[in-house]
C-alpha positions in Angstrom: 2.4 -3.9 20.0 2.7 -1.5 22.6 0.9 2.0 21.7 2.5 5.2 22.7 0.7 8.4 22.2 2.1 11.7 21.8 1.0 15.4 21.7 2.5 16.5 18.3 3.0 20.1 18.8 4.9 19.6 22.3 7.0 16.7 21.0 8.4 18.8 17.9 9.0 21.8 20.5 10.9 19.5 22.8 13.1 18.3 20.0 13.9 21.8 19.0 14.4 23.1 22.6 16.9 19.9 23.0 18.4 20.5 19.3 17.9 16.7 18.5 15.9 14.6 16.0 12.7 12.7 16.5 14.9 9.8 14.8 17.4 9.9 17.8 14.7 9.9 20.2 13.0 7.0 18.1 16.5 5.3 18.3 16.5 5.2 22.3 12.9 3.8 22.1 13.7 0.6 20.7 13.7 -2.3 22.3 12.5 -5.8 21.3 8.7 -4.8 21.7 7.1 -3.2 18.4 5.7 0.3 19.2 3.1 1.9 17.4 3.8 5.9 18.2 0.3 8.1 17.6 0.7 11.7 17.3 -2.4 13.7 18.6 -3.1 17.0 18.1 -4.2 19.8 20.8 -7.7 18.1 20.6 -6.3 14.7 21.1 -7.3 13.8 17.5 -5.0 11.6 15.5 -2.8 13.3 13.0 -0.5 10.3 12.1 0.9 7.2 13.3 4.4 5.1 12.8 5.4 1.5 13.7 8.7 2.0 15.5 10.3 -1.2 14.8 12.4 -3.4 17.2 16.2 -2.7 15.4 17.8 0.2 14.3 18.4 -1.3 10.7 14.6 -1.1 9.7 14.6 2.6 11.6 17.6 3.8 9.7 15.5 2.5 6.1 12.3 4.4 7.8 14.9 7.6 8.5 16.1 7.4 4.2 12.4 6.8 2.9 10.8 9.8 5.3 14.0 12.0 4.2 13.2 11.3 0.3 9.7 11.8 0.5 9.7 14.9 2.7 12.2 16.0 -0.1 10.1 15.4 -3.0 6.9 17.0 -1.4 9.2 20.1 -0.6 10.5 20.2 -4.1 6.7 19.6 -5.5 6.0 23.1 -3.4 8.2 25.3 -5.5 
């Protein structure tokens, strides 16, 4: 498994500038090799990680799960 480290703040700012989603970027990264994407804070401490699957079907499943969990968390804040 390949490990990719990404500075979270820079990554999400770039997504805003490019007006694209992280899922679109992730889909472009898919190949035969599974990848662990590690998001780092400004001090290079790990915030969270994601195992990028090696196929689009699994990525789409992950996207749906993430969207549901995010919506649930947001509704609990209200």
